[in-house]
C-alpha positions as CSV (number, residue, x, y, z in Angstrom):
1,M,122.2,93.0,71.3
2,P,120.4,90.5,73.6
3,A,119.9,91.5,77.2
4,R,122.2,89.9,79.7
5,F,120.4,88.3,82.7
6,K,121.0,88.4,86.4
7,Y,119.1,86.5,89.1
8,D,116.4,88.4,91.0
9,L,116.4,87.2,94.6
10,R,112.8,88.3,95.0
11,K,111.7,85.4,92.9
12,K,114.2,82.5,93.3
13,G,115.5,81.1,90.1
14,S,114.0,83.8,87.9
15,P,116.4,85.9,85.9
16,V,115.5,89.4,84.9
17,A,117.2,91.7,82.4
18,D,119.8,93.9,83.9
19,S,118.4,97.4,83.2
20,N,115.8,97.3,80.5
21,A,113.5,94.5,81.8
22,L,109.8,95.2,81.6
23,S,108.1,95.2,84.9
24,R,105.6,92.4,85.2
25,T,102.9,94.5,86.9
26,A,99.4,95.6,86.3
27,S,96.8,97.9,88.0
28,I,93.1,97.6,87.2
29,A,90.0,99.3,88.5
30,R,86.5,98.0,88.0
31,K,83.4,99.8,89.2
32,T,79.9,98.5,88.6
33,G,76.5,98.9,90.3
34,E,77.5,96.0,92.6
35,T,81.2,96.4,93.4
36,D,84.0,98.9,93.3
37,I,87.5,97.3,93.0
38,K,91.0,98.6,92.7
39,L,93.7,96.0,92.3
40,S,97.5,96.1,91.6
41,L,99.7,93.0,91.0
42,N,103.4,92.5,90.8
43,V,104.3,89.0,89.6
44,D,107.9,89.4,90.6
45,G,107.2,90.4,94.2
46,S,108.0,89.1,97.6
47,G,104.7,87.9,99.0
48,V,103.4,91.2,100.3
49,A,99.6,91.4,100.5
50,E,97.5,94.5,101.3
51,I,93.9,93.2,101.2
52,E,90.9,95.2,102.2
53,T,87.5,93.7,101.3
54,D,84.2,93.3,103.1
55,V,84.6,89.5,103.2
56,P,87.0,88.6,106.1
57,F,87.5,84.9,105.3
58,F,88.2,85.8,101.6
59,N,90.8,88.4,102.8
60,H,92.5,85.5,104.7
61,M,92.5,83.3,101.6
62,L,94.0,86.1,99.4
63,H,96.7,86.7,101.9
64,A,97.6,82.9,101.9
65,F,97.5,82.9,98.0
66,T,99.8,86.0,97.7
67,K,102.3,84.7,100.3
68,N,102.7,81.4,98.4
69,A,102.7,82.9,95.0
70,M,105.5,85.4,96.0
71,F,103.5,88.0,94.3
72,D,102.8,91.5,95.6
73,L,99.0,92.1,95.6
74,K,97.0,95.1,96.7
75,V,93.2,94.9,96.7
76,E,90.7,97.5,97.8
77,A,87.1,96.3,97.3
78,T,83.7,97.2,98.4
79,G,80.5,95.5,97.3
80,D,76.8,94.8,98.0
81,I,77.4,92.4,100.9
82,E,74.0,93.3,102.3
83,I,72.8,90.9,99.6
84,D,75.7,88.4,100.0
85,D,79.4,88.0,99.2
86,H,78.9,86.7,95.7
87,H,79.5,89.8,93.6
88,T,82.5,90.9,95.6
89,V,84.3,87.5,95.4
90,E,83.3,87.0,91.7
91,D,84.5,90.5,90.6
92,I,87.8,90.2,92.4
93,G,88.4,86.9,90.5
94,I,87.7,88.8,87.3
95,V,90.0,91.7,88.0
96,L,92.8,89.4,89.4
97,G,92.6,87.3,86.3
98,Q,92.8,90.4,84.0
99,A,95.8,91.7,86.0
100,L,97.7,88.4,85.7
101,R,97.1,88.2,82.0
102,E,98.2,91.9,81.5
103,S,101.3,91.5,83.7
104,L,102.6,88.5,81.8
105,G,102.5,90.3,78.4
106,D,103.4,87.9,75.6
107,K,104.6,85.3,78.1
108,S,108.1,85.1,76.7
109,G,110.4,83.0,78.8
110,I,107.9,81.6,81.3
111,K,107.8,78.0,82.4
112,R,104.1,77.9,81.5
113,Y,103.2,74.6,83.2
114,A,103.2,73.9,87.0
115,S,101.5,71.8,89.6
116,A,101.5,71.9,93.4
117,Y,100.3,69.8,96.2
118,I,99.6,71.5,99.5
119,P,98.7,69.8,102.8
120,M,96.8,71.7,105.5
121,D,96.8,69.4,108.5
122,E,94.3,66.7,107.4
123,A,93.5,68.3,104.1
124,L,95.3,67.8,100.8
125,A,94.8,70.0,97.7
126,Q,96.3,69.9,94.2
127,V,96.4,72.6,91.6
128,I,97.7,72.1,88.0
129,I,98.1,75.1,85.7
130,D,98.9,75.8,82.0
131,I,99.2,79.4,81.1
132,S,97.8,78.5,77.8
133,N,95.7,81.4,76.5
134,R,92.9,78.8,76.4
135,P,90.6,79.3,79.5
136,H,89.4,76.0,81.0
137,F,88.5,75.1,84.5
138,E,88.1,71.7,86.2
139,Y,87.1,71.5,89.8
140,R,86.9,68.4,92.0
141,A,86.0,69.4,95.5
142,A,83.4,68.6,98.1
143,Y,83.2,70.1,101.5
144,P,81.7,68.8,104.8
145,S,80.0,72.1,105.4
146,H,78.4,74.7,103.2
147,Q,79.9,77.7,105.0
148,V,83.0,78.9,106.9
149,G,81.6,81.5,109.2
150,S,79.5,83.6,106.8
151,F,81.5,82.6,103.7
152,S,79.7,80.2,101.3
153,T,81.9,77.4,100.0
154,E,80.3,77.7,96.6
155,L,82.1,81.0,96.1
156,V,85.5,79.2,95.9
157,H,84.3,77.7,92.6
158,E,83.0,81.1,91.5
159,F,86.3,82.9,92.2
160,L,88.5,80.3,90.6
161,W,86.4,79.9,87.5
162,K,86.2,83.7,86.8
163,F,90.0,84.0,87.6
164,A,90.8,81.2,85.1
165,L,88.5,82.7,82.5
166,E,89.9,86.2,82.6
167,A,93.6,85.1,83.0
168,R,93.0,82.8,80.1
169,I,94.7,79.8,81.8
170,T,93.9,76.2,82.1
171,L,93.2,75.5,85.7
172,H,92.6,72.1,87.4
173,V,91.8,72.0,91.1
174,I,91.5,68.7,93.0
175,L,90.7,68.5,96.6
176,H,91.8,65.0,97.5
177,Y,90.5,64.8,101.1
178,G,90.0,66.6,104.3
179,H,87.3,67.1,107.0
180,N,87.8,70.7,108.1
181,T,86.3,73.0,105.5
182,H,88.6,76.0,106.5
183,H,91.7,73.8,106.0
184,M,90.4,72.4,102.7
185,I,89.8,75.8,101.1
186,E,93.0,77.3,102.5
187,A,95.0,74.4,101.0
188,I,93.5,75.2,97.6
189,F,94.4,78.8,97.7
190,K,98.0,78.0,98.9
191,A,98.4,75.4,96.1
192,L,97.1,77.9,93.6
193,G,99.7,80.4,94.7
194,R,102.6,77.8,94.6
195,A,101.6,76.6,91.1
196,L,101.4,80.2,89.8
197,D,104.8,81.0,91.3
198,E,106.3,78.2,89.3
199,A,104.3,78.7,86.1
200,T,105.1,82.4,85.8
201,S,108.8,82.0,86.7
202,I,111.3,82.8,83.9
203,D,113.3,79.9,82.7
204,P,116.6,81.1,81.0
205,R,116.5,78.1,78.7
206,V,113.2,79.1,77.1
207,K,113.7,81.2,74.0
208,G,110.6,83.3,73.2
209,V,107.2,81.9,73.9
210,P,107.1,78.3,75.3
211,S,104.8,76.9,72.5
212,T,105.4,75.1,69.2
213,K,102.8,77.6,67.8
214,G,105.1,80.5,68.6
215,V,102.4,82.3,70.4
216,L,100.3,81.9,73.6
């Protein structure tokens, strides 16, 4: 007998099965010679972020992402920041992508597609997503400075590309304009969160997987 659905107020507009719904969560640990990461993700969360890395600006961006995605995200990460922040940011992108992919299971009932525009004062960012199982990344962004504090702007690309690859999603990021690098990057992370909130939401009209192939 098919499960009856009720609305889960933690994620507006997303029905969940009354008692037997599978939890859309994942916990992943990754330890290499360069980084040590423990990450847990709840897609049907309420925007709670517990972020502890050695990269302060990146912590701020992950908080903004989580709040706008309405996920619950916990990250504990250390890395070889005596070299630079690259490995820490890259490997968190890898692990977060793996966690998203695992938490969505066979992707039954999801909306799949979404886009979001986010203004951050003078900056405007757009993110378009297809949870397609076909990893692809397009990035159109240029910044007036190469760093925000000690954080290199090239790491935004590195994080997003590795996240899209491991999550196996199609991800397009367009930074339309801006002149404050902090605002421009933050608008991207907020737009990514908003788009993922929509794309991962359950649509009660969708029966099975939202694909003519019958599989994602």
